[in-house]
N, C-alpha and C positions, 0 to 999 in steps of 0.2 A: 738752486731751486729745490733742493732737497732739504730735509730736516737737518738741524745743526747737530744733533746727537743721535747715537744709536746706529744700528746697521742700516745702510743705505740701499735703495733699489736703483736699478739703472734709470738714467734720465730719459731714455727713449725706450718705449715699450710697444710691442705689437698688441693690438686690441682685439679681444674676442667678444663679439656681440652675442649676448645670450637672451633668449626669450622665455626659457623654462622657469627661471627663478633668479634670485639675487644672491650673490656670494658676499658674505660678510667676513671681516677679519676674524681669524680663529676658527672658522667653520670649514667643513669639507663637504663638497657636493659633487655629484656626477652630472656632467653636461654632455648632451647629445649634439654633435656637430654634423650638419648635412648641407649647409649653405655654401655658396661658392667661395666667398672671402674667408670664411672660417676654415674650410677644407684646405685652402692654399696656405693658411697660417700653420696648420698642423703639419702639412707635408714639408713646407720649406723651413720652418723654425724648430718644431718639436722633434720631428723624425730625423732631420739631418744635423741637428745641433749636437755638439760633443761636450759642451761645458755646462756647468750648473746655471750659468747666466742665461743660457738659451732656453731653459725650462721655465723661466719667470715671464709671465705674460700679464697683461691687464684685462680685466673682465668688466665689461660695461653693460648695464641693462639695456636691452633693445626694446623699444615700445612698438615696433612694427612687426606684423605677423610674418614669420619667415617664409610662409607659403606664397606671400605676395612680394617677394624680394625683387627690387628693380636695380638698374645700373647705378642710379644715383645713390649716394650714401645718405641714410636717414640722419635726422638730428640726434647727435650723441648727447647722452647725459653727462653733465660736467664732472660728477664724482664717480669714481670707480674703485675697484679693489685689485691690488696686485696679488697674483696667485702663483703657486708653485704647482706645475703639472706633474703629479705623482705617477700617473698611469695613463697610457694611451692604448686603446683597444679598437681595432678596425673590423668592419664586417661589410659584406656585399649583399646581405639580405635584410629587408626586402629591396633596399637600394643602398648604394655605397654611403657609408657614414662612419664616424669615429665617436667613441665614447671616452671622455676625459674625466679623470679623477683629480680635482683641483682643491688645494688647501689655501684658504685666504691668509694673506700676510699682513697687509696694511692698506690704508686708504690713500688715494692720490686724486689730484685734480688735473684735468686735461688742460694744459697751457696752450698748446699749438698742434694743429693737425699737420703732419708732415707729408703723408701720402695715403691714397685710397686704394690703389691697386698694386699688386694682386691681393694684398690684405692691408688693413688699416694699421698705420704706425703713427704714433703721436709722441710729442714731448710732454712729460708729466712732471708734476710737483708733488713730492711726498708730504702727506698731511700729518701723519702720526708715526710712532715708532713700532718696530717689530716687537720690542720687549713688552709692550702693553698687552699683547695677546698670548703671552706665554702661559698666563693663568687660565685654566680651562673654565673657570666659572663664568668669565665674560664671553667665551666662545659658545656658550650654550644657547645664546640668542639666535644662532644660525638656523635652528630648526623652525623658527617662525617663518622663514622665507618660503617654505613649501606651501603654506596655507594662506598667508597674507602678503600677496605680492606688492601691492601698492604701499601697504604699511611698512614692509621691509625696505622699500626704497627710501621712505622717510627716515628709518633708522640708519640707513647707509649714509644719508646726508648729514646726520648729526655727528660731527667730529668731536665735540666736547662730551666728556663722560656724563656730566650732569644733564645736559640736554638729551643725551641718548637714553638715560633712565626715564626722563619725562615722556619720551616717545614710546618706550617699551612697556612701562607699567600699565597704561590703559589697555594695551593688547592682552597682557596677562590677566588683568581683571575681567575683561570681556570673555576670555576663554574659560575662566573659572565659573562665571555666571552661566555660560552655556552648559557646562557640565552639571551644575546644580539644577538647571531646568530639565536636562535629561534624567537626572536622578529623581526629581519630583514626578515626571511623567511616568517613569517606571513604577513608582509607588502607587500610582492611581490604578494600576492593573496588576495586583498581586497574584492573580491566577495565571498570568502568562509566565510560566517558569522556564520556557524554552528560549526566551530572548535574553541574551547576555549583554550587559552594558559594557561596551568596548572601551574601557578606561584603563590605561596602564597604571598599575599600582605605584603609589608614591608620586603621582603627578606626571607632568609632561616631560620633565627633564631628568636625565639620569644623574644620580648623585645628589639631587635636591628633593627632599620629601615635603609634600603638603597633602592634606586630606580635606575632603568635602565635609561641610557641616551636615549633620543628621544623616550620616552615611548609613545605608540600609544594611541588613544582615548579609554577611558574606555568602551564606548558604543559599539565599534567594537569588544571588547573582550567578553563582556557579551551578550550572545544571548537572555537573558531575556529582555534587553533593546531594542533589535531589535524587539522582539515580541510585546513589548509595543508600539513601533512606528507603527507597522502594525495594531494593534488594533485601535489606535487613528486615523489612516489614512483610515480606512474602511468606514467612513461616516455612521456609524450605528445610529439608533435612540437613544435618550437619555436613555430610560430604559435599552436597551441592552448594552449600553456603561457603565452604572453604574454597571451592573452585571459583565462585563468583567474586569473593573478596580478593583472590589472587589476580583475577582479570581486571578488577577495579584498580588495583595497585599499578598494574601495567598501563591502564588507560590514563591515569593521572600523569604518568611520566611521558606519555606519547603526545607529540604535536598533532593538532587536528588535520594538518595537511597530509599526513601519512594515510595510505589506503587502508591499512590495518585498523586505523582508528574507527572508521565507520563499521567494519566487520565486528570488532569487539563490542562496540556500543550496541549494535543490533542484537548480538548474542545476549548481552546483559539485560536488555529490555525484554527479550523473550523469556528469559529465566525469571524476571520479576513479574511477568504477566501470567505465567502458568499457575493453575489452581492447585498448588501443592497441598493445601489443607482446606480448601473451600469445597463444600458439598451441600446438597439439598437433602432435606428430610423426606423420607418416603411416606406416602399415604398408605397405611396398612389396613384400611377399612375394607374388609373382604366383601361385605354386602354392597357397599357403594361401588367397588371395583367390578362386581358382577353386573350391576345395573349398567355401568358405563360401557362395558364390553358388549353387552347384549344390544345396547342402543346403537353402537358403532358398527357391529357386524352381526349378520345372520348366519346361523350354522357355526362351523369351525369349533365344535365343542371340545375337541382335543387340545387345541391351542389355548382356549380360555381356561380349561381345567389346569393346564400347566402353569399359567400365570397366577391363578388363585393358590396353587400349591406353593409357589415361591413366596407369595405374600404371607401365607400361613406359617411357613418356616421362619420368615423374617420376624414375625411376631414373637416366636419362641427363642430365636437366636439372632441377636442384633449384629453379630460380626460375620454373617454369612457372605461368602464370596459370590460375585455375580456369575450366574450360569452362562454357558456358551451354547446358545440354541442355533439350530439351522433348520429353516423352513424350506422344505423341498416340495415343489408342486408345479403344475403347468402354468403358463403365463395367464395373467388376468384373474387369478383367484383371490387376490388381495393380500399377498405376503407382505409387501411394503407398507400398506396401510395398517395392517395389524401391528407392525412394529411401532408405528407412530401412535396407535391407540394404547399400546402397552406403556409407552413413555408418559402419555397423558394420565393413564390409570395410576401409575406409580408417583406422579408428580415430579418427574425428572425432566431434564433437558434432553432434546432429541437431536442427533446429528447423523446424516446419511453420507456414506462414503461409497461412491460408485467404483467398483473394481473391474467392470467389463473392459477388456482390452488392455489392462495394465500389464506391462511386461518388464518393468524395472523395479528391482528390490528397493531402490532409493525412495520410491513413492511410499513405501511402508516404513523403512528405517531411517530415511533422510540421508543427506550427503555429509561427508566429512568437511569440516570448516577449512581444510587446506585447499579445497577446490574453489574456483571462481564461480560466483553465483550460487553458492551452497545454500540450502534451506532445509528445515526439518521435514520429517515425513508427514503423511496425512493423519496419522494417529495423534501426534503432538499438535499439529495445526488444528485438528478438531477439538482437542481439549482447550486450546487457547480461545477458540471461537465460542464454545459454550460457557467457559469460565468456571466450571465445577469439575471435580474429579470423579463423580459417579453418574455420568450421563448414560443414555441408551444409545449405543453405536449400532447403526444398521449397515452391515457390510453387504451391499447389494451386488448380485450376480457374481458370487464367489466362484461359481463353476466355470466362469469365462475368463479366468486369469490366464495370461500368456507367459511365455518364457523367451528370453533373448540373451544376447551376450552380456547385458547389464545385470544378469542374475535371474533368480527365480523368486517372484514375489510370494508364491504359495509357500515356499520354504521360510521366507521372512515372517509369514503369518503364524508359523508354528509357535514362536515365543509369545506372540500377542494372544493367541487363543488357548494357551495352556494355563489352566488355573494354578499349577504348581510353579510356573515361571514368570507369569506376567506381573507379579508383585515387584519385580526388579527389571522392568523393560528398559533397555538402553537404546536410545536413538543416537545415530552416528553424529548428528549435529550437536546435540546436548552433551554427549559423552559422559553423562551421569544417569543413574537409574531413576525411573519414574514408576510409581505404583499404579498399576492398572487393574488391581484385583477387585475394586469396587465398581468397575465399569460393567454394564450389562451388554454383552455383545450378542447381536442377532444377525445371523447370516441368512441370505436367501439364495436359492439355486433352483434351476429347472430340472436338473438331474444330478445324481451322485456319481455317474460314470466318469466324468471328467475331473472330479475332485481327487487330488492325491490321497492315497490311503492313510498316510501319516496325518494329514490335515483333517480328514474325515473322522479319524479316531478321536480327535480332541473335541469334537462337537456332539451335542445331543440332537440327533436328527428327528424331526417331527414332520411326518408326511401330511401334506395339504391336498386332499383329493379335489377333483372337479365337482361342480355343483350339479345336482339333479334338476330336472325341469321344474319341479315344484319349488325348489329353493331359489331358482332363478326368478320365478314369478314373484316370490316374496321380496327378494332383493330389489327387483325392479320397482315395485310399488312402495317399498320403504325408503330406498336411497336413490336409485337412478332417475326415476321420473321426477321427483321433487327437485333434484339437482339440475336436471336439464331444463325444467320449467324456469328455474331461477336464472340459469345461464342465458336463456333466450327471452327473458322479459315477459314471460307468460305466468298466469296464475291458474290454480285448479278450477276457478270459476270460468276460465276461458277454454281450457282443453282438458278432456278426460279420455284416458286410455283404459278401457275395461280389461278385465283379466283374460277374457277369451282372446282379445286382440294381442295382449302380451304373449300368451301361449302360442299364438300363430306366428308372431315374430321369432320366438325362440325355436320353434320346430321347423319352420319353413324358410327362414331367412338367415339364421345363424346356426352353426354347429361347432361348438367349442366347449372347452372345459370351464373357462372363465366367463366374464361378462363384459369384456371390452367391446366386442362386436355388437352385443345387445345394446350397450349404451350409445354406440354410434348410430344404430338404427332408430333408437328413440330420439336422438338428436335430429336426425333427418325428418322425422315426423313433426317435431317441434318447429323446425325451420319452415316446412311447408305451410303449417297452420299460421306461423307468424307472418308469412307473405300475404295470406288471405286476410288476416286481421288488419295488416297495415294498409292494404288496398281498399278495405271496406267492402269486400265481396260477401255476399250472403251465402252461407254454407248450407243451412238447413231451414225448413219451414217450421212454423210453430207446432204443428202436429207431426212429429217424426214417424209415427206409425203409418201415415198415409203415403209415405215416400220411401223409396229404397235408399240404401246407403250411397250408391253411385249417383243417383239423382240429387241427394242431399249435398254431396260434396261438390258436384260439378255445376250446380246452379250458381250463376254469376249475376246477381241482381245488384247493379251499381247504385241504386237509389236508397238502399238501406244497409246499415252495418250488419255484420254477421250476428246471428243470435247465439247466445251463450247458454250452456257450455257447448263447445264443439266436441262431439263424440266420434271417435275414430272406430269404424267398423271394418270388416274384411274387404269390402269393395274400395273404401277410401284408402285402406292400407296398400292394396294392390296398385292403386293409381299413384301413390306416393313412392313406394319402394320398388315398383315394377313387378314382373312375374316372380313367383317363388323360385328360390334357388334350389331348394331341396324338396323332393316329393316322397311321401311315404307310400311306396308301392310294393313292399315286401310281401304282404298278405295276398295280394292279387297274383303275384308270380307263383307262390306256393300252391294256390288253389288250382291254377292252370296246370302246373306240373303234376299234381296229384290226379287230376282228371285224366290226363293223357296216360299216366302210369296204370290206372285201373282199367282203362279201355284196352290197353295192350294185354293185360292179364285175361280179360274176358275173350 
């Protein structure tokens, strides 16, 4: 029943029913065994056998789902492959099973089924010779079994070599057409540089080369080449470029499955995105800068004068280093908003870094890349965000820095805020120097008592005093009241707050150096008037001189809308904000004390 020439296989073979794929002669596949009959075959034949003959089994494609295995034997395919079990590996997780490594030897036909239990044994007839598959070129067809199950069964049934090629060539042609379609689809989206066409170079089969027609540029397919072009186009200094090229060389040799691949790639992308040579041109028009600062802020003459001095010197010397300013003053006087106005005056990008409560020096200098989850410090992150190397950095609340076991961030700021050192600032994550000399640093603080002396010595301290009552009135009518009207959907034609009312709010309801409480009180007035306007209440009569302020505010005529504009007087202010918080009684007490004193003398 066997072939008349060549090496013979046994006439009786135990049959392994596979569902995962099809074993072809000359190919090697891994088969997972977890069904009852197949498990008995492995235990009784492969594990207990001692001869080479016991390792030869027949592999038959099983069309039934192994999850639905029943007692009766399914209909067997008539053609199978004799295979040599090269390796057997057992495991108990997640359930007991074996994994077999089987090499296909030759085809056979099932002549007669001998037994079904405990495993299937059949009498077989050899159809071809073992020597036919010693050439590896014909064995390469085995890889098709993983993708085309049904088609591979047809290839298995083709015993004649010519018929086998007729079955195989349409499959290869269809695979090539599919790859061409993927290639054309990728060409329709040239901007998508991050998607890589997963095609193994040289075709599907090892040792046999074929190429796609109109194959695209290799650099477009490989995103590593795109990253290399970005690094070379970043115009970074020579030391940083050498480090990046060294990391790129390591990245190309590194498989993508390694954890270090993602870390190295993130590092190179950050290096390519940093503004090594990108900067904005300063607006050096002193007259326009003076007008802009006056429009944004009332008073603060000392701060404005310092900014104009910087612009004047920049006109005379273009390579001036950025000054290190520190605005010290009580809360609410506008230190942060002045920094934003300075950036707008100079035409630079603005970035704010809140330092209140920071107690780790890594927030300033970054983490070393040897740590898990490492990232650059806030200075480098801010430069990446703004995209230029000469922004205005506002270091807010520098007097509230902390200190812990992770280091002293105030000590880390010494290099950042030193004009003689920050031209070569080294972040731990980058491990290369970055020039910060063109950055304009502005720090804000409420007091200098908690700032370390070494850090305070590196900054030019500008005191920002509190506002007087007259300055607060001007600030309220220039900035606060228009802003609150806009925030509450009101217009100057609907609500008017006279200056005497503003003075009363300042003197009797707020007592602070800044204007934050004043802005909140004005917001409360706007909300109360917004309720009256929305309800349609009538606030005042056509002739306001005939009615008092309290009567004008409390009149609630539901038949007519309120008359405009609504003017807030002292009585309406007391009704909205309640009784005054502060009373001016100093003069009365002095008078009483003086009267009693003179009466005692007499």
